[in-house]
TORDREN-42353 format. One line per 4 residues: their letters; for each residue x, y, z of C-alpha. Coordinates in pm, whole numbers. Example, Ala and Ser with C-alpha at 12.3 -4.5 7.8 and 13.67 -1.06 7.14 Angstrom:
2
AS) 1230/-450/780  1367/-106/714
This chain:
712
MRLH) 2507/204/-1284  2207/120/-1501  1983/-168/-1399  1866/-409/-1669
HIHV) 1674/-680/-1483  1538/-745/-1134  1442/-1095/-1022  1296/-1145/-673
HNFK) 1226/-1488/-526  1029/-1541/-199  1083/-1190/-60  764/-1112/136
LLQD) 476/-1182/-108  704/-1150/-414  722/-1522/-480  868/-1508/-831
VRID) 878/-1155/-970  1089/-1045/-1266  1097/-691/-1401  1287/-565/-1704
LSVD) 1390/-199/-1691  1432/49/-1972  1793/140/-2060  1695/352/-2360
PDRP) 1827/708/-2300  1548/848/-2517  1284/666/-2311  1442/658/-1963
LTAI) 1124/571/-1773  1015/231/-1646  650/248/-1534  532/-13/-1284
RAEN) 157/-6/-1226  60/-130/-880  -223/-54/-642  -172/-6/-269
GSGK) -99/-339/-105  30/-500/-425  395/-513/-318  550/-182/-428
TSLL) 731/-119/-100  833/-486/-81  991/-450/-426  1196/-148/-312
YAIL) 1302/-330/5  1394/-638/-196  1629/-430/-414  1777/-263/-106
WGLY) 1833/-604/56  1990/-734/-264  2237/-445/-263  2311/-404/108
GVSG) 2177/-708/294  1978/-713/618  2208/-462/789  2155/-212/509
LRSV) 1782/-278/506  1767/-219/880  1947/115/851  1707/228/578
TGAD) 1382/111/741  1483/171/1102  1313/-155/1203  1466/-360/1485
KIRL) 1338/-691/1354  1363/-768/985  1160/-1049/832  1218/-1128/466
TSTA) 960/-1402/411  583/-1378/393  391/-1406/721  184/-1673/543
SPVG) 488/-1902/510  445/-2228/704  615/-2240/1042  928/-2452/1059
IPVT) 981/-2491/682  1296/-2319/545  1237/-2071/262  1511/-1963/20
VEVS) 1503/-1588/-40  1697/-1455/-337  1731/-1125/-521  1919/-1105/-848
LEFE) 2014/-771/-1006  2165/-744/-1353  2321/-407/-1432  2574/-218/-1639
VQDD) 2853/15/-1522  3128/212/-1689  3460/47/-1610  3801/156/-1732
GGPA) 3753/-43/-2050  3402/86/-2120  3059/-53/-2036  3055/-384/-1849
RYRL) 2764/-606/-1743  2737/-761/-1396  2497/-980/-1203  2459/-948/-827
QRTV) 2287/-1232/-639  2212/-1233/-267  2063/-1548/-111  1964/-1658/237
NETP) 1754/-1931/399  1493/-1812/646  1280/-2042/863  960/-1883/1001
GEGD) 884/-1951/1365  590/-1878/1591  455/-1524/1577  703/-1281/1422
EVER) 1008/-1491/1502  1233/-1616/1221  1557/-1805/1210  1787/-1681/936
GNEA) 2107/-1832/807  2412/-1654/671  2365/-1442/362  2551/-1547/50
IRLS) 2642/-1277/-201  2788/-1338/-544  2893/-1077/-800  2981/-1191/-1151
QLTE) 3098/-999/-1454  2905/-1122/-1755  3129/-1193/-2053  3108/-1403/-2365
AGGE) 3285/-1678/-2175  3024/-1671/-1898  3026/-1520/-1550  3358/-1428/-1392
PVAL) 3338/-1392/-1011  3433/-1055/-865  3612/-1048/-531  3477/-847/-236
PERW) 3138/-774/-394  3007/-568/-102  3304/-331/-118  3262/-313/-496
IAQR) 2896/-213/-453  2977/38/-179  3213/222/-413  2951/261/-688
LPER) 2622/282/-501  2703/358/-136  2445/262/123  2447/612/272
LADV) 2291/739/-51  1999/496/-48  1769/789/39  1867/953/-289
FFTN) 1835/652/-516  1531/488/-352  1246/716/-250  942/583/-69
GDDV) 627/785/-135  559/823/237  907/969/292  933/1178/-23
QRFI) 957/1498/185  1252/1368/387  1491/1644/271  1264/1938/344
SGRQ) 984/1841/583  982/1992/930  884/1647/1058  1253/1571/1021
RAHE) 1453/1741/1298  1643/2042/1160  1987/1892/1224  1881/1565/1056
RQEK) 1753/1750/748  2079/1939/720  2283/1622/769  2086/1444/496
VHLA) 2133/1728/248  2499/1772/342  2575/1401/317  2400/1370/-18
IESL) 2589/1666/-164  2924/1563/-17  2898/1199/-120  2765/1244/-472
LGIG) 2996/1532/-559  3312/1364/-425  3375/1627/-159  3413/1355/102
MLRQ) 3772/1295/-10  3852/1658/69  3702/1618/416  3940/1326/474
AVED) 4229/1540/354  4127/1811/602  4126/1557/885  4467/1420/781
SEAV) 4623/1766/761  4475/1850/1100  4639/1540/1250  4980/1636/1101
YQVY) 4945/1991/1230  4872/1868/1583  5187/1652/1582  5412/1949/1503
EKRA) 5219/2180/1729  5291/1949/2023  5660/1951/1938  5654/2329/1919
AKDA) 5478/2351/2254  5740/2125/2412  6020/2342/2274  5849/2659/2402
GSKV) 5851/2549/2764  5621/2425/3036  5374/2714/3019  5306/2669/2650
EALA) 5303/2291/2687  5050/2319/2970  4829/2541/2753  4857/2288/2470
DQRD) 4758/2006/2705  4463/2208/2830  4365/2285/2472  4392/1915/2380
ALKK) 4185/1816/2682  3913/2062/2578  3929/1931/2221  3898/1574/2343
KTDD) 3592/1664/2548  3447/1840/2246  3515/1539/2026  3365/1307/2289
LSAA) 3055/1524/2301  3036/1520/1921  3059/1140/1926  2789/1127/2196
IEKV) 2569/1361/1989  2622/1142/1684  2532/835/1889  2215/1002/2018
SSRQ) 2129/1114/1664  2180/761/1535  1968/618/1816  1701/878/1753
KNME) 1708/801/1380  1667/430/1447  1379/497/1686  1211/728/1437
GAQD) 1262/466/1169  1106/203/1396  827/448/1476  764/504/1106
HKRR) 773/129/1039  522/57/1316  299/343/1203  293/200/852
ELDT) 221/-145/988  -59/-5/1205  -193/206/917  -191/-102/696
MKGI) -398/-291/952  -625/7/1000  -646/35/623  -812/-306/627
GDLD) -1081/-153/846  -1164/-89/1208  -1243/-413/1389  -1566/-279/1541
DLNA) -1679/-142/1207  -1603/-471/1035  -1795/-664/1300  -2090/-428/1252
QIGD) -2072/-476/875  -2059/-852/916  -2361/-841/1149  -2560/-633/900
LERD) -2463/-859/611  -2553/-1174/807  -2894/-1026/890  -2943/-929/527
CATL) -2850/-1282/417  -3094/-1434/671  -3372/-1205/549  -3296/-1295/190
DSRK) -3299/-1667/273  -3640/-1622/439  -3770/-1439/132  -3629/-1712/-90
NECL) -3806/-1984/112  -4133/-1789/108  -4103/-1752/-266  -4052/-2128/-303
REMS) -4354/-2192/-77  -4570/-1965/-292  -4450/-2150/-601  -4550/-2480/-439
LLLR) -4893/-2349/-340  -4946/-2207/-685  -4875/-2545/-844  -5114/-2721/-602
SEVT) -5394/-2463/-620  -5738/-2521/-782  -5679/-2209/-990  -5378/-2379/-1147
SWSL) -5579/-2700/-1201  -5862/-2512/-1371  -5610/-2319/-1586  -5436/-2639/-1692
MSDS) -5747/-2871/-1719  -6023/-2632/-1822  -6182/-2859/-2087  -6196/-3172/-1868
LTAG) -6333/-2983/-1568  -6603/-2810/-1776  -6724/-3150/-1896  -6737/-3281/-1536
LGLL) -6933/-2976/-1421  -7186/-3040/-1700  -7249/-3390/-1562  -7299/-3253/-1210
DELA) -7547/-2997/-1343  -7738/-3279/-1514  -7764/-3468/-1181  -7895/-3156/-1020
DRRI) -8151/-3107/-1295  -8273/-3464/-1229  -8289/-3375/-854  -8052/-3654/-769
IPSH) -7837/-3396/-598  -7860/-3239/-360  -8053/-3495/-148  -8291/-3376/135
SIQV) -8502/-3698/186  -8301/-3833/479  -8400/-3550/710  -8769/-3577/605
LHDC) -8779/-3951/683  -8614/-3886/1021  -8881/-3627/1103  -9168/-3861/1007
LGAG) -9041/-4148/1221  -8992/-3911/1507  -9350/-3776/1482  -9501/-4129/1423
ECIC) -9693/-3996/1125  -9617/-4004/750  -9640/-3690/535  -9955/-3842/387
GESL) -10123/-3859/729  -10091/-4235/781  -9983/-4369/1120  -9622/-4486/1163
DHGT) -9662/-4650/1503  -9413/-4906/1616  -9477/-5253/1481  -9688/-5133/1188
PRRT) -9594/-5241/835  -9573/-4875/722  -9315/-4786/989  -9102/-5085/885
YVQN) -9119/-4968/522  -9016/-4611/606  -8728/-4739/827  -8597/-4956/541
LLDE) -8622/-4656/303  -8424/-4438/549  -8146/-4700/574  -8120/-4717/195
QQER) -8101/-4336/159  -7824/-4309/422  -7601/-4549/227  -7632/-4325/-82
SEVS) -7600/-3990/102  -7216/-3980/126  -7175/-3995/-252  -7456/-3749/-297
EYLS) -7309/-3501/-53  -6964/-3528/-215  -7113/-3469/-561  -7317/-3177/-431
DTRY) -7015/-3017/-266  -6804/-3071/-577  -7071/-2907/-794  -7089/-2596/-575
RARA) -6711/-2558/-560  -6675/-2618/-932  -6931/-2351/-1009  -6737/-2105/-789
LREM) -6408/-2194/-958  -6557/-2158/-1302  -6539/-1781/-1258  -6163/-1812/-1193
GDQP) -6132/-2037/-1491  -6260/-1750/-1700  -5913/-1582/-1642  -5676/-1820/-1829
DRFP) -5368/-1584/-1812  -5358/-1554/-1433  -5140/-1862/-1374  -4868/-1780/-1631
ERRS) -4857/-1421/-1506  -4817/-1521/-1140  -4566/-1788/-1236  -4351/-1526/-1415
ELLS) -4374/-1291/-1117  -4256/-1559/-875  -3972/-1677/-1101  -3850/-1319/-1148
EYAT) -3862/-1254/-775  -3676/-1580/-706  -3399/-1492/-955  -3359/-1143/-804
ITQE) -3339/-1283/-451  -3085/-1548/-559  -2860/-1286/-721  -2879/-1064/-414
IERK) -2796/-1361/-190  -2488/-1430/-404  -2381/-1064/-392  -2435/-1024/-21
GGLL) -2266/-1358/44  -1960/-1245/-152  -1943/-921/47  -1986/-1117/370
NATK) -1701/-1355/285  -1475/-1068/177  -1549/-873/497  -1485/-1180/710
ERRG) -1156/-1230/523  -1061/-867/598  -1152/-916/963  -939/-1228/968
RIDD) -637/-1021/866  -673/-797/1171  -488/-906/1479  -652/-703/1756
EKVR) -378/-792/2003  -114/-681/1754  -294/-347/1706  -283/-285/2082
RLQG) 82/-388/2096  175/-156/1808  -8/132/1971  177/64/2295
DLTD) 511/46/2113  440/378/1940  364/544/2273  691/413/2420
LEEK) 889/522/2114  738/869/2126  855/913/2485  1202/778/2407
IKEA) 1233/1007/2104  1141/1306/2320  1411/1201/2566  1663/1168/2282
IYEH) 1574/1514/2149  1623/1662/2497  1953/1476/2539  2069/1593/2195
GNLS) 1992/1955/2282  2165/1928/2619  2478/1775/2466  2480/2034/2188
NQRE) 2469/2316/2443  2758/2160/2635  2959/2124/2315  2891/2484/2219
TLQL) 3020/2602/2557  3331/2385/2526  3394/2512/2174  3397/2871/2306
DLTA) 3646/2767/2576  3849/2580/2315  3867/2886/2091  3981/3105/2380
KQKA) 4242/2847/2486  4369/2820/2127  4422/3196/2109  4607/3193/2441
LEKA) 4824/2908/2317  4907/3086/1993  5004/3404/2185  5222/3205/2423
QRDA) 5389/3031/2128  5466/3365/1967  5622/3491/2290  5828/3175/2344
QISA) 6142/3055/2170  6072/2766/1927  6326/2598/1700  6307/2720/1343
DVAT) 6272/2367/1204  5978/2274/1425  5815/2613/1371  5850/2580/995
KRDV) 5699/2232/988  5418/2341/1216  5343/2643/1001  5356/2438/678
ANDL) 5117/2183/828  4887/2464/938  4903/2629/593  4829/2295/428
KTLV) 4533/2241/660  4404/2592/589  4449/2547/215  4268/2211/198
TAVR) 3989/2344/417  3951/2649/196  3946/2434/-120  3685/2209/34
HRLE) 3467/2502/136  3506/2667/-202  3420/2356/-401  3143/2274/-161
GEYV) 3007/2626/-198  3030/2621/-579  2862/2283/-606  2595/2384/-358
DRVS) 2527/2701/-558  2495/2501/-881  2263/2248/-719  2068/2530/-555
DRLQ) 2019/2715/-886  1907/2400/-1067  1681/2310/-774  1501/2643/-792
AMFH) 1457/2628/-1168  1319/2274/-1164  1091/2340/-867  929/2638/-1037
EIIG) 902/2441/-1359  702/2172/-1176  473/2388/-965  422/2636/-1249
TDNS) 403/2946/-1027  521/3302/-1070  847/3343/-877  849/3720/-893
ATQG) 897/3920/-574  551/4071/-600  330/3793/-740  459/3453/-637
VYTG) 376/3255/-324  711/3078/-359  959/3346/-457  1267/3128/-428
VTIT) 1421/2802/-314  1778/2783/-191  2026/2559/-11  2174/2751/281
KSFD) 2533/2753/406  2422/2515/679  2281/2276/416  1915/2338/483
IKVM) 1662/2370/200  1468/2692/244  1149/2794/66  1117/3169/41
SQGD) 804/3382/9  710/3751/1  927/3993/196  1220/3751/198
TSLD) 1041/3536/457  1082/3160/479  789/2917/484  734/2636/731
PDFE) 762/2314/524  486/2137/718  223/2406/752  290/2653/473
VNGA) 408/2425/192  146/2186/56  204/1817/-3  242/1854/-379
SQRA) 509/2122/-337  690/1913/-76  713/1628/-325  822/1870/-597
LTLS) 1100/2003/-371  1244/1662/-287  1232/1535/-645  1384/1862/-770
FVWS) 1667/1830/-515  1744/1469/-608  1734/1542/-981  1942/1861/-947
LMEV) 2202/1690/-732  2246/1397/-972  2257/1627/-1275  2533/1841/-1121
AGVV) 2724/1532/-1003  2687/1358/-1340  2611/1029/-1164  2453/748/-1366
APRF) 2227/561/-1127  1866/437/-1119  1612/651/-936  1329/446/-785
IDTP) 1026/640/-662  727/475/-496  391/654/-549  543/999/-613
LGMV) 215/1157/-725  14/1126/-405  -145/1462/-319  -50/1583/-669
SGDT) -307/1632/-943  -395/1821/-1257  -134/2028/-1439  113/2002/-1149
KRRM) 112/1625/-1179  174/1645/-1552  457/1896/-1513  618/1682/-1242
VEAI) 618/1370/-1458  739/1570/-1759  1028/1711/-1556  1154/1386/-1405
TRPP) 1120/1177/-1722  1254/1425/-1980  1536/1254/-2176  1883/1404/-2117
GPSE) 2035/1635/-2375  2349/1552/-2578  2585/1691/-2312  2389/1561/-2013
TPFQ) 2436/1240/-1817  2196/954/-1905  1972/834/-1625  1701/582/-1535
VVLL) 1383/654/-1348  1144/387/-1219  801/508/-1108  568/280/-913
LTRS) 223/423/-980  -133/344/-883  -411/363/-1142  -529/689/-990
EIAG) -180/837/-1025  -164/722/-1387  -494/892/-1472  -422/1208/-1668
IEDI) -60/1127/-1761  -117/831/-1994  17/1020/-2296  339/1109/-2111
LDRR) 393/743/-2022  333/654/-2388  615/889/-2491  864/846/-2209
AGAF) 837/485/-2088  1061/226/-2250  942/-58/-2025  619/-144/-1843
ATLS) 507/-392/-1580  201/-440/-1360  225/-573/-1005  -84/-735/-847
CSHH) -160/-929/-528  -400/-1222/-488  -545/-1102/-157  -727/-825/-348
YPQD) -971/-1091/-476  -1273/-1077/-471  -1309/-720/-343  -1091/-555/-611
LANN) -920/-818/-826  -1147/-954/-1099  -1008/-1308/-1123  -932/-1575/-864
WIVD) -576/-1701/-908  -659/-2008/-696  -354/-1993/-466  -310/-2137/-119
SPVS) -174/-1814/35  -140/-1447/-66  113/-1385/-343  216/-1093/-565
RTCT) 274/-1143/-936  382/-934/-1231  260/-922/-1587  382/-720/-1885
CTHR) 61/-518/-1917  108/-148/-1984  -97/123/-1820  -352/79/-2101
EMCA) -383/-300/-2081  -521/-567/-1852  -507/-947/-1843  -630/-1239/-1634
VCAR) -362/-1162/-1375  -403/-786/-1328  -767/-712/-1426  -954/-528/-1151
RSDG) -1321/-459/-1105  -1259/-85/-1127  -1073/-102/-1459  -1389/-35/-1655
EHLQ) -1455/276/-1449  -1097/399/-1496  -1122/334/-1870  -1453/520/-1891
HREQ) -1314/818/-1700  -1007/821/-1921  -1215/825/-2238  -1440/1098/-2098
GVPQ) -1152/1301/-1960  -1291/1286/-1607  -1024/1352/-1340  -976/1070/-1087
C-alpha cells in the first residue's frame, strides 16, 4: 500500500487538513514540519481512526474514553468527523487506486462527555468510470494493513523504543517482536496449520486410547484435563496481559495529557509571572502618567514662555526698567505717609494734628496712593521675576532638549507597556488552558493505575508459575500415556492415522520453526548492520561499546557489549541508540518481508543530534535499489530536528507540508489567524520556507543559525 493523499476534517484541531505524500521511489520521503502542539499526534491518530475506527484507535492508544472532536467544540452541536485516505495497492491485475472514507457524527457534551453516532466506512476503487464500491472494506483493510501491525507502520516519537526498552515488560517486548515478525513474514499461516494438525492428532489419539483400554484412556483423560488447565491458564495470562496493556496505554495517555498541561506551565509559576507582569504594567503606567505630567508642566512653565516669546518679553522688561528709572516703581510712599499720620508730625516738621488743614491734605494723599499701589506692586513684582527669568532666557536650547528627552522616554515606556501587556495576555491565556482540578484528577488516576498495573504484574507472574508447573506435569503425563499406548494393543488403522497426524504435526511445526528461524536470522543480520550504520560505532570485540545486536530465540532484541555481556536498554543504552534500534528493526523487518507500506514516524530525532542524526535520516530515507521493495516514509519533524539535515531533505523528500496551530499566537506564531477557537492548518511550505500561516517568531533565529552552521 502506498498512500497518495490524506484529508482530515474536524478531527481534534485538524479542521480541514490535506496532505499530499510522495510516491516517487527515488524520493521516498514526505517531510511534515510541525512544532510540538501543532497536531502531529492528532494527524497520526486521525489516520489510525480512518483505517481502524474507534476500536482500533482505542487498542493503539490504550485510552478508555476516545474523543474525536476538539474540546473547544460547542456543547450540544453535532460535528461531522471525516478522514479520507487515497492509496494504491498491487492487485492481481497490477496497481489499483482506492479511496477509504470513514465518517461519524459526534456531539460534545459537558466536560469530557461526547455522544457519538455509528461510524460509516466506504471503500471505493477509483477507475476511469468513477468510484466502484468495495464490499466489506474493514476486512479488505485488515488483509493488507492489519491493525496488529499498527506499531510497525505508525511510530509515535514517545514510544519509539517500544520494541527494545526495558520500560516494556520483557514478555510484552518479546510478544511485540514475535507478532511483528510472524505477521509481516506470513508465518502466521503456519501457526494455524500447526494448531489444525494438533487438533487432528488429538482426535486419533483419543480413538487409540479408547482401543488400548481403560488404563490408557484414563491417562489420556488426565492428560487432556492437564492440557485444558494449561490452556485456561494461558487464556487467563493473555487476558491479564491485555488488561495490563490497556492500563499501561491509559497510563501513557494520561501521562501525556498531564505532561501537555504541565508543558503549558505550573499554575503557581504562571500566577507568579502574572503578578510580576501586572506590577510591571502598573509601574509603567505610573511612569507614563508622570511623563505626561512633566510634559504638561514643561508646556506651562515660564522657561517655555521665555523660550517661545523671548523678543516680546524683552521689550516688556525694558518698559518696566524705564518705570523703575523714573522711580514710579517700586513705591514706598504709602508707608511713609502712614508713619507721619501716626506720629502727628510731617517729615518737614509741621504739625499734623487732627482737624488741621495739613492733616487733611496728607490723608487725601494717602488715599490716592493706596488706589495706585496694587498696580505698582504687580509691576514691581513682574519686573523682579522677569529679571530673574532673563538668565534662563539666555539658554534658548533648553526647552527643545527637554522636550526631546520627554518624548523619547514616553515612546520607550509605551513600547514596554505594549510588550509587557502582550506577555501578560499570553500568560493569562496559558493559565486559562490549565484546569487545576483536571491536573489533580489525572494525578490521582495515574496513582490508581500504577497500583493496578503492579497487581496485574503480580497476577501475571503467579499465573505463569502455575502454568509452568502444569506444563511439567503435562509432559510427564504425556510420556506415561505414550508408554502405556506402546504396551497396549491398538488397531493398526487407528495407530496409523494417529501416527500420520503426529508426523504431520511434527513436520509443520518443524517447517514453521525453520522458516521462523531463517527469517529471524535475516532480520537480525540486517538489524545489526543498519544499527551500526546509524550509530557509527566500532563493533569490534575489543573497541566497540555495542559489539552486536541480535534477535534471540525467544524474540527479544539484545544489545551486546564487551565480554559477550548484554546491556540494559533503559540504563546502558542512550536515547539516540534506542531510537536507532527500533527504526533499524522496523526497516529490517519490512525489507526482509518485502512489504510495501507507509512508515509514519512522529518526531524520530528527539535526543539525537550531530552526525548520528544525519546518519539516521540517511539510512531511513535512502531510496531502494533495483531489486529492493519500494517504500514510503513520512517524518513529522520540529524545526530543531530539521536543523542540520536540510540538505538531506532537499535530496530525499518528494513532498513537503507544514502543520501549525493558532493557539501558538502570540507567543510563538508570528501572525494572528483571527479564529474563534484553536485550529491547526497546513501549508505547502518546505523546511526552507515560511508564509503568513506558518511563520514563527523564532524563524529568523533558526535561519541565522542555519546560515552560520550553529547547532540547535
